[in-house]
C-alpha positions, 0 to 999 in steps of 0.5 A, a space after each residue: 484504543 482510539 479510532 485514529 489508532 485503529 485507522 493507523 494500524 489498519 493502514 499499516 497492516 494494509 500496506 504490509 499485506 499489499 502488492 504492486 501490479 501493472 496498470 496495463 496488464 498487456 504491457 510487458 517489461 522488456 529487458 532491452 527496452 527500459 521505460 515507463 511501467 505504470 504500477 499500482 499498489 493494491 491490498 485486500 479489503 478484509 478489514 472493518 468496512 467502517 474503517 475502510 470507508 473512513 480511509 477512503 473518505 480521507 483519500 488514502 485508499 479507494 475501497 469503493 466498489 465490489 472488488 475484493 481488493 483496493 488500490 492505495 493512493 499516493 497519499 495513502 502509500 506515503 502515510 503508511 510508510 510514514 507510520 511504519 517508520 514512526 513505529 520503527 518497522 523495517 521492511 525487507 527488500 527482495 533477497 532478504 536484505 533489510 531496508 528502511 520503512 521507505 523501502 530503501 537500503 
């Protein structure tokens, strides 16, 4: 298997096991006040460090540092969604409804 294929598969797995969290933990959503709630997508760094370093160098994730998780960049999120769509992987919305690879119905 080529190194590019391994990087693509790793990026997809990282996205599939990722989560979103608030950039400002003290900022609580208020139902009566819709507004801007900055979010960031993070993933665990439990993958080959050589691959993580290459994904970081390509600007897809930021796996530098000693934390156990790494944030996706906007470019990395877009690339992961593109790869998922290319491989025909369908993501589920909350509530069990199927969604496209871009997260839309």
